[in-house]
C-alpha positions in Angstrom: 7.5 70.9 -6.6 8.4 67.3 -6.1 5.7 64.8 -7.1 5.7 61.7 -4.9 3.4 59.5 -2.9 4.0 59.0 0.8 3.5 55.4 1.8 1.5 54.2 4.8 3.4 52.2 7.4 1.8 49.0 6.2 2.7 49.7 2.6 6.2 50.6 3.6 6.7 47.3 5.5 4.8 44.9 3.3 4.4 46.5 -0.1 5.7 44.7 -3.2 6.1 47.8 -5.4 9.5 48.9 -6.6 9.0 52.2 -4.6 8.4 50.3 -1.4 11.3 47.9 -2.0 13.7 50.7 -2.7 12.6 52.6 0.4 13.1 49.5 2.5 16.6 49.1 1.1 17.4 52.8 1.9 15.8 53.0 5.4 15.7 49.4 6.5 12.8 47.2 7.2 11.9 49.0 10.4 12.8 52.5 9.0 9.3 53.9 8.6 9.9 56.6 11.3 13.1 57.8 9.5 11.2 57.8 6.1 8.2 59.7 7.4 10.5 62.3 9.2 12.4 62.8 5.9 9.2 63.2 3.9 7.8 65.7 6.4 11.0 67.7 6.4 10.9 67.9 2.6 7.2 69.1 2.7 8.1 71.7 5.3 11.0 73.0 3.2 8.8 73.2 0.2 6.3 75.3 2.2 9.1 77.5 3.6 8.6 76.6 7.3 10.2 74.4 9.8 7.0 72.8 11.1 5.1 69.9 9.8 3.0 71.2 6.8 -0.7 71.2 7.3 -2.6 71.7 4.1 -5.7 73.9 3.9 -8.9 72.0 4.0 -10.8 72.7 0.7 -14.1 71.6 2.2 -13.9 74.2 4.9 -13.1 76.9 2.3 -16.0 75.8 0.2 -18.4 75.8 3.2 -17.3 79.3 4.2 -18.1 80.4 0.6 -21.4 78.7 0.8 -22.2 80.4 4.1 -21.3 83.8 2.7 -23.5 83.2 -0.4 -26.4 82.0 1.7 -26.2 84.9 4.1 -26.2 87.4 1.2 -29.1 85.5 -0.4 -31.1 85.5 2.8 -30.6 89.3 3.2 -31.7 89.8 -0.4 -34.8 87.6 0.1 -35.7 89.4 3.3 -35.4 92.8 1.6 -37.4 91.6 -1.5 -40.2 90.3 0.8 -40.2 93.6 2.7 -40.6 95.5 -0.6 -43.4 93.1 -1.7 -45.2 93.5 1.7 -44.9 97.3 1.4 -46.2 97.3 -2.1 -49.1 95.0 -1.1 -50.0 97.4 1.8 -50.0 100.4 -0.6 -52.2 98.4 -3.1 -54.6 97.4 -0.4 -55.0 101.0 0.7 -55.8 101.9 -2.9 -58.0 98.9 -3.4 -60.2 99.7 -0.4 -61.1 103.0 -2.0 -61.6 101.4 -5.4 -63.9 98.7 -4.1 -66.2 101.2 -2.6 -66.9 102.9 -6.0 -66.5 99.9 -8.3 -68.9 97.3 -9.6 -68.6 93.5 -9.1 -66.6 93.1 -12.4 -64.1 95.7 -11.3 -63.7 94.0 -7.9 -62.8 90.7 -9.6 -60.1 92.5 -11.6 -58.8 94.2 -8.5 -58.6 90.9 -6.6 -56.6 89.4 -9.4 -54.1 92.3 -9.2 -53.9 91.9 -5.5 -53.0 88.2 -5.9 -49.8 89.1 -7.8 -48.4 91.0 -4.8 -49.3 88.2 -2.4 -46.6 85.8 -3.7 -43.8 86.0 -1.2 -40.4 84.5 -1.9 -40.0 81.6 0.6 -37.6 82.9 3.2 -37.7 79.6 5.1 -36.1 77.7 2.3 -33.1 80.1 2.2 -32.9 80.2 6.0 -33.0 76.4 6.2 -30.1 76.1 3.8 -28.2 78.8 5.8 -28.8 76.9 9.0 -27.5 73.7 7.4 -24.3 75.5 6.3 -23.9 76.8 9.9 -24.3 73.3 11.3 -21.8 71.9 8.7 -19.3 74.5 10.0 -20.0 73.4 13.6 -21.6 76.6 14.9 -23.9 76.3 17.8 -25.5 79.8 17.8 -26.5 82.1 15.1 -28.8 85.0 14.6 -32.0 84.3 12.7 
C-alpha cells in the first residue's frame, strides 16, 4: 500500500510545501485534473477495480452494530419483564391465599416480598436508544 496524501485543488495551486511544488512541476500549474485522475487510478488499482474507489463508511458500520446490539437488548429486556410479570402474578395468587390466613405481621412480610417482583426493567430506556439508532440510520418506519 502506498502512503500519500491527496491535495485539494487549492493546496495544489497555492501550496508552498515541497510536495505541492513538485506536483506543479510535474503536472503544470493548471494540472489538478490530471493529478486527481492519476491518484484515483492508483487507488482503483490498489483496490482491484477500474472504478473510482469508495471507502466503506466506518460510522455506518458502527451504527449498524449499535442497532443490532440494541435490538437484541430490547428483546432481552422484554423477555425479562415478561418473566417478572409472570412471577408477580403467580406470587399474587399465592399471596391472596396467604393474606386470608395470616396475621398483620405476616401481611407486612408478604408485602415486602411482593415489592421485589414489582421492579420492572425500564423497557422505555432501551427502546428510546433503539429509536435513536434507527433515526441515525435514517429509517422512517420501525416496529415497536
